[in-house]
N, C-alpha and C positions, 0 to 999 in steps of 0.2 A: 811430659816434664814428670821425673820420678825424685821424691823427696825422702830421704832415710831422715827422720827427724833429730834420732840420738846422734848420728854423725854431725849433722848441721850444728848442735848442739855444742859438740864437743870442739869443732872446730871453733867455736866462737870465744870459747873458753881458751884455748888455747893448747899446745901437746906438752904438757905438764903431768905431773902426779896424779893429778887427777883422772886424766885418761886411763892409767892402770886400775883407779878404783873402779871407773865406769864401764872397763873392759871385763873387770870381775863380775860386774853386775848381769853382764851377757850370759857368764859361764852358768849363773845361779839363778837364771830367769825359770821361773816355775811352768811359763806357757810358752807354746810355740810362737815364733815369730809370726806376726801377721801382716796383710798388707789390704789398706782402706783404699778404693776408689772413688773420687772426691773431686767435685767442681771447684774451678777460681772463683771464689764470688767475695764479696765485701766481707763477709763473716768467719772466712778460712782461716784469717790467720789467728784469731782467736781460738779454733777449734786445732791450730796447728800448736799453739801455746799449750793448750790441754793435753794434747797427745805427749808432749814433751815431760810435762808433770806426771802423766802417768807411767811413763819412761823411768823418770828421775825415783817413783816412788817404789815401783814394782821390781823393776831391772827388767821388764818385757821390752819387746819390741815392737814396733808399729810402722812401717812403712807406709807413705803417703803416694798414691799416685795419683797425681792432680791435674787436671786437663779444663777446657773450655766446658761452657755448660753442654751444648750439643755431643761434644767429644767423650765427655762422662757417660752420657745416655748410651751410645752405641758400644763403647769398651764394655757397660753392663751387658747391653743385649747380646752382644757376641759372647761375654766369659760365660754367663749361664745356659749355652747353648752348647759347650765345649765339653769334652771328656771330663777336662777337670778347669775349674774356674782359678784365674790366676787371684783374682780376688776374694779376701775373708770375708768382708765386708764390703755391701754395696750402701754408698749416699744417696737416695732416689729422690727426687723432688714430688711433688704434691701433685704436679702434673702428668707423671707418667708412672708413679708406683703402682697402679693396678694392674700394667701389664703383666708384671711380676708377681703379681698376688694369682691372678686368674689364670697365667701358663703355669704354676704350682712350681716355679723356679727357686724359691726359698723355703728354707728349715724352719717348723715351727720351733719357736724358741724354747719349748716348754719337753719338745722331742729332744732337744740338747741335755737339758737341765730341768726334771721335774717340778723344782723347787724355782726355777726364776721366774721373777714375776716383774712388772712394772710397779715402780715406788709409787704410793699412791697421790706422791706429791708432783708428778710428770704429768702433765696433760697428755692425753691420746687424741687431743685433736680430731674432734668429730668422729671418734673412733677408729680413725685410719691405721691406727696399729694392728689393726685386728680384720680376720677373714674368714667367713662361713662360706667353706668350700661347696658343700653341699647347697646353702640356699644361694650361692654367689653373691653375696651381699657383704659390705663391710658394716662390722657391728663385731664388738666385742662382748656381747650378748649369745653365748652359742660358738664364736668362733675363736678361733688359734689366733695367738698373740704371734705377729709374723716379723715383727719391728719394734725398734725404740726411737722416739723422736729425738733429733740432734739438732733442729733450729727451727724456732717458731715464724719465719718470715709471714707477716701481715702488715696490712697497711693502716698508717694510723696518720690522724692530721699533724703535721706540723704547722704553727703559727707562728709570728713574731711578737714574743710579747710586750716587749719594748714598746711597739706599735700600739698592741691593743691599750697598753695602760696609758699611752699620751691620745687615745680617741676615745677611751672610754668606752671598751668595746668589751661584750661578753661572749665566751666561748660558744661559737655557733653548734646547736643541735641539730640543725635542719639545712638541707641545699641551699632554700632561700637566705635563709642568716647568712651561710659562708657568702652569697653571692653577695650579699649587701656589705658583709664585711670587706671584701675583696674589692667591691666598688670604692670603699671609701677608704681604702689604703692605696689603690692604684695611682700611679705618678706616671711622669713621662719617663721616668729611670727605674722603675719597679712594676713588676707585673701584679696584679690582685691576687693571681695564682697561676703556677705553672703545673701541667699535668703532662705524664707522656702519652705520646701518641703513635710513637713510633711503632712499625710494624718491625716483629722479632720472631722467637721462640715460642715466648709465652709472655709478653711484653704489655702492647696495648689492653687484650684481651682482660689481662689479669688487673688492669687498674680499673677498668669501667666496671668491674663487677657491684663495689658499693653502689653506684650509679643507678644500675639495672635491680638490683636484687632489690634495695629500699621504695623501688617504684614498683616491686611485685613482677617482674622480671626475667628471664633467666638468658641460657643458653640450650644446654640439653638439660631437662630435669627428669630424675629417677621418681617413677611414683612409687605409692606405697605398696603397688602388686610387684614391684621389682622390673615392670616396665617403663619405657624412656620416650619422654616428647619433645620435640624440637621445639624450642620457645625463643628462639632468637628472633623472630620476627613478631612476638607478643606486642600488644599494646603497652603493658608493663617496659618492657626492653625499648621501645621504641620513646616512651616518656622519659626513661632513665636517660638516654642516649640525647636526647634535646636537650635534658637538665647540662649535662656534661660538656656540648656544644654551645649552650650558653654560656656558661662560665668559660670555656674556652675563646670564644669570639666577642666576648663583650671584654672581658677583664683577664682575661690570660696572655698567655706569649704568642707572636703573632703566626709562628710556625708551629703548633703544636703538634700536626703531625712528623713532625720531624726532631721531637722531643724524646729523647731517650731516658731512661733511669738516671743514668749517670748526668746528663744535663741540667735534668729536675732541680736532683739535689744539690749541683753546683749552682742552678739559679739561687737555692736558697741562700746557700755557704756565702755568696758573693755580695748579698743584700738586694737580689734582681727580683726575689719573689716574696710577698708577704704572707704567702701560704702553699705548702703541697702535700698531698696524699702520696705517701712512701712508705716502705718500709725503713725502719729506723737504720740509720747508721751512726750507732754508739761511739759518740767521743769526736766524730767528725767536724762538728757545729761547735764545738769547745777546745778545738786545736789551732792555736792562735796562728801556727803556719800555714794552715788548709781553711780557715773561716776568718771572715769579716764581722760574724753576727755572736761571737763568743758569749756564751752567756745570756742571750736572748731570744732562743728558739724552744717552745713549749710545745707541749703534746697533746692531744685528745682523741678519743675512737674518729672514725669517719660520720659524717652527719648521717641522718637519714631525712625520711620527710614526717609529716605530721600523723601519717596512718601506720606507717613501717619505721621502725627504728633502724639504727646502724648495724651494718652486717660487713664484714672485712672477710675477703676471699684467703682460705688458707694458701700459702704457695711453702710451706714447710717443707722441712728434710728428714726423712727417715734412713735410718740405718738395718738394713737385713742381713740374714745370711743364708748365701746361696746352698744348698744340696750338696751340688757337685764341688765341695771340698774336702780335706780329710777329716777326719773326725776330732785330731787333737786341733787342729786348727778352728773347727767350731767351737770347741771350748775356750779357744784361746781369745777368740771374738767373743763369746759369752763373758767370760772376764773383763774384756776391756767396756762392754755394754752395761755392766754391773756396775764399774767403778765411777762410769759415765755418770749415771742416776745420782751420785752421792751428792749429799748440800754442800760439800768442799769441792767437788768437783765444778759443780753448777756455779757455783760463786768465783771461783777462779775463772771460770769460763766470761762471766760477765767482767770481771776487772781485766780481763784480757782484750774486751772490746767487743765482745759478742752476746746473742739474747740467751738467756737461759729458756728450757724448756722447763724449768720446775715455777709449779705455782708459789711454792714456798719462799723461794728466793725473790722472783717478783712482787712477792706482797711482804717481803720484809723489812728490816731499818733499812738496808740498803737504797730502796727506792724513796727515803728521806735525806738521800745524800744529791745533791745539784748535778753531780757529773750521771746520776741513775734516774734522774726523773722523769724518763720517758716510760720506766717499769711500770709506773700507776696506770697510764694510758692503754699501754700494752695487757696489763692485767685485766682492765674493764673490757679491752676490746675482744680478748681471746673467748669467753663465754660465749658469743655470738657470729665468731668465726664460722665459716662454712666450708665444705670440700667442694671445689668447684667440676672434675670431673670425676665419676664412677664408673667407667668403661675405659678399656682399654684401647679402644679407637680415637684416644682424645689426641694423640700429636696428628692425625690427620684431621681432625675439627679445628684443631689450633692455626694448621696451616690455612685455612679456610676466613677463621674468626681474625686472625691478624692482618689477614689483605682487606677482607671487606670493610672492617673497622677502620685501617687505616684510609682507606680510599673516600670513607664519608667522613671520616675528620679533616682531611685535607682537601676536599672539595671534587675529588674526582669522579664521584658516584653520590648522587642524592640519598638519603639518610635512609628511607624507607625502599628505595631499589637496593641498595647495599644490604640491607636485612633481610629482605626478599631471596637475593641472589645467595645470600648465606645459606637460609634456609633449605633451599632448593639442593644448594650443594652439600651441607651436612647431612640431609635427610637421604640424599643417593650413597652416600660413604658408610651411613647407618644400615641402609637395606643392604647393601652389597656385602657388607660383615654379618648378615642374617637376620636382622632386628625387624620386628614387625611395626612398620611405621606406614602411616598415611601419608598422602602427599599434602605438604604444608597450607594451611590456610592464607594467602597472602594478603598484606595489608595494600589498601587501595588508596 
C-alpha cells in the first residue's frame, strides 16, 4: 500500500480552486519529494496527519509507503542493499534498528548537515539515536547521530480509576500490590488484569520485560566490556515470569496465551479488564464509539518490586536516512526531521492522537487536560525505559523467545524447561554469529 498524503488531502477537500493553489505549492517546493517506509500501527494516523501538516506548511511532498510490521522490515532490508534505496527515510523499530546501525547502512545525520542536531527537548531513548562504530556501541558519548525518534512506545499501567475510587485503592507501585488490587476488582464478568501472551514478531517478549527486569532478570544482557550474557533462564527471569503467571492464572484472562495487544486493549475498552499493561492508545478509551469506559481509565508507570523499581521496555520507533539515496533526497529528509522535532509539530502529533517524543510537550500544560492524562505517566516512565536488544541478531532471538514464552504461558511446556530451552537455543544463535558465549547454566 502506498499513500501520497498530499493527494489524499486534496481529494478530501474536493477538486476546487484550492487544488490549484496546492498544485502551485508543489512547483514552489524547496525540497525534493521524499518517500518514507513505515509500518501500519495504532499511531500511524497521527503520523500521517503530521506529514500532511508539514506538506501544507512547506509545500514539500512526502509519500508514505505503509506496510505490516514484518513487511516494512523486509522492505527496509532490501532497500539498503540495493544500488539506490527507494526510501529516503526508514522508520525502524527498537527491536531491529541495531542491524541497520551495525551494517553501516545509515548516513550519519551530521554528515548530511554539520549543523543538524537532536533538539534538547527530544528524548534519546537510552541513547538509541547514536552509534559508535569503532566501539560497536549504542551511545551518544562519542557516537554519531544516526536517527531521530518518531514514536515513544513504552508499556504503562492502565487501570480503572472509577473502580479504584469505589474500592478505596491506591495506585500500585509493586507487583504484589497490583495483584491484590486485581484480586479485589476481579468479578465473574471482569478480569483483574488482561496480559498479552500471544506469540508474534515482538509481542509476548516485549510485554514480559517489566516483570523480569524488576526481578533482576533479562534475556540477553550486554556487559560493561561490550560482551553478551544469555540471561533468559537466570533466577531473576524465572521469578519475573512466575509473577507474570501468578497474575495470569489467578486474576487474569483464562486464555492469556492467546491474547494479542488488540485483545488486551479491547478488554479494557469493553469494561472486561480492571488493569492492563500496554502502550497507550491515546483517545481510544475516551471515544464513545469505541469505548464503554469513557473517562474512567487512568495511567501509571508499570509496577516494580520492593528491591527494583519500575522499568519499561522501549518499543519505540526511529527515523534514519539510508546512505544509498541521492544527496538532494538526504537534504529533503533532514528538512522533514528538523521540522518534526519542533514544539508545534510535536503538539500537533499529540492532538492527532499519537504520542510525542518531546519531553517539553509531555510535561507541558497539555498533560493537565483530561484527554492527555496519559502524558504524566509516560513522562514518569521514560527516564527508566530501557533498550531490549542491542545486537543485530535480535530477530532470530525473538523467534525463540516468542515461541518458548508463549508455550510456558499456555501450559504447553513447564516454565523452567521453556526458559532452559530458550537459553540453549539463543546461545547457539549467538555462537553461530561469532559471539564468545559459554554453554548456559540450566535451572534445576
